[in-house]
N, C-alpha and C positions, 0 to 999 in steps of 0.2 A: 710251569712244573715241571722237574726233568724229566728226560724220557726215561729213566730208571724209576721214577716213580708211576709214569705214565704205564709203564709196563705191568708194576706190581699191582696196579687196581683195574687195569684194563681186563673184560670178560673176555672169553674163547669165541673167536668168530668162525672156528671150524663149523663146519657143515653137521647136521645130526647125523649119528650113525643108523644105518639101515637096520630092518627089520629081523636079519640074520646077526648082528652084532651081540656080544656078550649084555646081557642085563645086569644092572644094578639095581637093587629094591629098594628105596627110600620107604622107610614109614614115618610119615610125616614130613614135616617142612619148617624152618624156622620163619616167624612170622614176619620181620622185615626182607622185601625185596632185596636189598643189599648182602643178605646173607641167603635166602633162598634160590636167588639167581647164581649167586656164586655155587652154590650146592650142584646144580644142574650144570651149570660150565665146567666143574670140574670133572664129571662123568663124561660131558662131551668130550674134554680135551684127550681122554685118554682111549677115545672109540667107542665107549660103554654107551648102550641104550639105556633108558632111564623108564622106571615103571615107579608111580608115586601111590601109596595105599596110606590113608589116612581115616582117621575119626572125624575130622572137619573136611571141611570143602575145598580142593585143591585145583578148582578150574581156573581159578587167576593165572596159573603159570603158561597157560596156553597151551600144554600137552593135552594130544587128540586123548579119545575117550579111552582106546585101547590101551592107555598106557599110565590110566588111572585106575585106582581101585580104591575101596571103602571097608572100613570093619567098624564093629560097634563094643566098646571096651568093656561095656557092661555084661558080654556074653564069655563064657569059660575060653580060656588062653587057647586052647586047641580049634575052639571054632572062630576065633579071631585070625588063627595062624591059616587056616582053609580059605578066611575069605581075603586074607591079604595078598593071599600068593600070585603072581601072574603066572601065565599059561604055563610056562615051562619054568625050570628051574633057573635061578639068577647066580649069576657068577660070585656076588657079592649082596649082603643084606647090611643096611646101614640107619642108623636114626640120630636125630639132633635134640632130641627131649628125654627126658628119665621116663616118663611115663611110657615110653615104646622100649625101653632097654631090655625087659623081660622078654617082651615077643620078639624083638630084633634076634636076642641069642636063642629062643626056640625055633625060630625060623631056620637060622643058620647051621644049626644041627639038623633039622629036618632035610636040608638041601645037601648037605655034606659039606658048606661052606666054612670058612676059617670065621672065627668070631671070639666073643669072650667068654662064652662059656656059661650055659644056664645056672651052673652055682654062682660064679662070681656076679653073675647081672642080680641074682636073688640079693648076694651082700649089698650090691650096689645101690638097691632099691631098699634097704632096710637099715635104718642108722644105727639100731642095736645091733645087729650081724657086724657091721663095720667098725664097732667100739670094740667087740668082742676078739675080731681078728686083730686088731692093731694093739690091743693090752699089752702084747709081750714086746713090743718096741717102743713104749714110753712116748707115744703119738697121742695120748688123750689126755684132754683136762679130765678131773675127777667127776665120776658120774654113776649114775643110776636109772635102770629101766623099768617100766610097769605096763600095766594094761587097765588099771581100776583107780576111782579116786582115792580110797585108802591106801593104795601102792605111791600115788603121787603126793599124798600127805607125809608119808612116811621117807619118800625120797628128799624132799624138801626140809624136814626134821631134821634128817642126817646131815647131809649136804652143805645145810646151811650154819650148822655149828662152828665153822670156817669163816664166816662174816663175809664170803666172798659174792659178788652178785650171781644169780642161776639164772639159767635159759631152760625153758621147755621146748621141746622138740618134738612134733608128730613124726612119728619113725619111718613113715613112706611118704613123705613130702618133699619137692623141690620147690625152687624159685621163691622162697621165701614166705611159702605158706603154711600154717601151724607151728609157727615160732614166737615166742615173745618172752620178755625178761620176765623174772617174777620178784616183784619186792615185797617189803613187809605188807604193805597195802593191799597185795593180791587176793583176789576171791580164787581160791583154787579150783573151787566148782566151776567157774567160767572159764579157768584156763583149761581144765581138762577137757572142754567143749570142742577146744581145739584138735582134737586128737580125730573129730571127724571130717579133717581135710584128707587123713588119709586114703592113698588110692588104694589101700588093700581091702578096706572096707572093717577094718581092725580098730582096736583104740590103743594100739601099743604105743609108746611114747618114750623118751629120754627126759633126764633132767640132767644139766650138769655145770659145771661153773663156768661163768664167762671168761672166754681167753682176749685178755686184755693186751694189744698189740696192734702192728698195723697187718692190713689184710692183703693177701696174695692169692692168685691160681696158676697152677703149673698145669701146662698144654703138654701131651705128648701119645707115642704109640707104643704098643709092647707085644714084642713078638715070642711068644715060648719062653720068658724070664729074661729076655732082653729089653731094658726099657730104654727109651731114646727121647728124650726131653727137648721140645721144640720152641718152648718158651716160658719166661717168668715175668709173670704180670703182678702190676703193681694196682690195689684199688683204692679209689677216693671216696672215703663215707664222710656223711653228715655227723653219724652217731652210731653209738650200739645198735647193731642189727637193722641199719638203714641199708637201702639200697645204693649201690655204689653209682656215682655220679659220672666216674671218669674212670677208666682202665687204660695202664700205659704198660709198652713194652720196649726196653728191656727195663728191669727192676731197676730203681735208684738205690736199693739196699747195697753194703759192700759185696766186693768178690765173694768172701768167705760165709757172709750170710745167703747169697744166693744160692752158694754151693750146699749149705745145710738146708736151704728149702727143697733143694733138687732131690738130695739124699732121702729127705723125710718122704717126698710125693714117691720116689721110687719104693721105698719099703712099703708106702700105703697100699700102692698097686699089686706088688708081690703079696701083702699079706692076704687081701682080699681074692688071690687066686686069678687075678685078670689073665686071659691068654693070648688073643692075637685080637689088637683093636686099638680104636683111641680113647682118651680118658681126659680126665680134668680134674686136679686134686684143688680144693680150696683150704687154706692154711691160715693161723694169724702166726704172726712171730712175734713169741712174747720174751720178757725179759729172762726166760728159763731155755729161749730157743724155741723151734716151729712145734706149733700141735694144729693137729687136722681137723678141720671143721666136718668136711663131708669128700667124699670119693664119687665122682660120676664116671658111670661106664661108656661114655661118648665124649666125642670133643665138645667143649663150652660154648657159651655164644658171645655176646656184647662185641663183636665184631673180632675178637682175637684171633680167630683162626681164619676167617675170611677175607682180613683186611689188614690189621696189625702186624701179624708176626711176617705174611709177607711182604708189607712195607719195611718194617724194620730190616728184613735179610734182603731188601732191594729183588724181591721176586724169587730168590734161589731158593727158597722156601714153600710150599704151598700147602699147609696141612690137611684140607679136603684132598687133594690129590695125592698126596702121600698115602692119606689113609686108604683110600679106594685101591691104589698100588698095592698096600699090603695086604687088602682082604684078597684081592685076585691074584697076586704072585708071590705073596709072601716076603716079599722085598721091603725092609726098612731103610729109611735114609741112613747115611753114613753119620758119621761124629759131625757135629754142628759147630763153628765158628763163633765168636759172639757177634750179638748183631751190630750191623753197620749203622744203621740210622734208628732214630728214635721214632714211636708211632703210638699214637693215643685216641680213644674217642671219649667227647666230653659230650654230656646230654646239657642242652640249655634248655631252662625253663621257657615256655612261651607268654606267659605273663601277659596272655590278654592279645599279643601280637599276633599279626596276620603269620603263616608259615613264610610265604614267601620273602617278608621283610627280614624276620630271623635268619631265614637262609641266606640270604642277601648280605646281612651283617656279617655273618658266620664266612662265607667265602671272601669276602674282604682283606681278612686278616691273611697276612702272608704265609702264614702256617698252616693254613686250612687247605684241603686238598680236596674234599667233597663234603656237602652237608645235606640233610634231608630229613625229611618228618620220621620220627620214631614210632610207627604203629603201636597203638594201644597204649600209649602214654599221652602226658600234655608236655612234650618236649621237644625238641631237634637234636638231631645227633650231629656233632663235627668231626673231624676225622683229623688231627694234627700231625705232622711229621717235621721233623728235624735233623738236619745232617750229621748234629753232633749229637748221640743219645744222652749224654750229662745235661744239654741245655732242654731236655724233656719236660723234668717238673715245673721250669720257669716258665715255658711255652703253654702248658697245661693250666697255670694259675693266670696266665695273662689271658687266656680265653676265655675264662670262666668272669673275667672283668666286663665280658660283653652283658652280661646281666645287668641291668638297671638297680 
């Protein structure tokens, strides 16, 4: 492994800041240690003390009890906010999951800290509000919304006249929950029950035309109307609405197409009114150009920001640290050159094999820099690095051949 790659993936060894250091309040942490350790290390590297409050146990982080808090998401937002806060006002508030975006924005405003704003947070956690905001910019597929079984039937009757596949989406969900294809054989009453997946407790939903094309995620930061794109990612899918089995930076689309994806993401971010913070925008590149699938009011996962963007830029850009710098100082990174390397995460099904065996097989590949169990799934994740970004798609395909 080159010294540059080692530097890009190594965690900070700086001593933890003392009790008088400025505090960053994290609401929740990502499940994989590859990501949550990078989150903690990003704060440490900037001299920030960490306080983590979550609706799940975070004792595995090794943080002392005084730097951990908890709250119950079934209580009103104001009660959650009171329980989540550390003893003193934090210098920044950040989260890594959609379910905490609203609380993060609320606490940032309560403490007078920089943030995306509560109005933008409400839009980012409401797929109907996102579609309404983006309608003037031509970023939507054909769509309709509703909250009742009758409204669902009416939407399917109207949109189905085009003959294109349709998708049902619960309006207040993330991570693929509450989403399904609607076919001629679908029982709409059963599909309506997916609205129960809403975080909000409502039955709000969308029905929209399925956008046929390649899938991508755009990661970035925004500060008072200035958008800085950190990376454009390609997602590898098995089929419609399937979870991605690989994500790769940079995108293998043409330079002109990548520019279109960036413009669409920037318009989407500004349309929903994101003020200051991180974001990810998921899109499909269709025959007619980019269509936005959703906007997230926080940096995304899948190792994109913790590993892939730093690796692809040889450690010169670290999104977690850039976000905390923005939130604490208001400073955005400058314009970024194109990535000098290629980096991807590839999920390899265990298929009954021991984790150590599959990890060892992956690490034996010359392009793989790390491999580990992927928590909550029956897979192992391998990180692939190429010195030439153009070689990345072939390297990803080669890693996939490790599956018998």
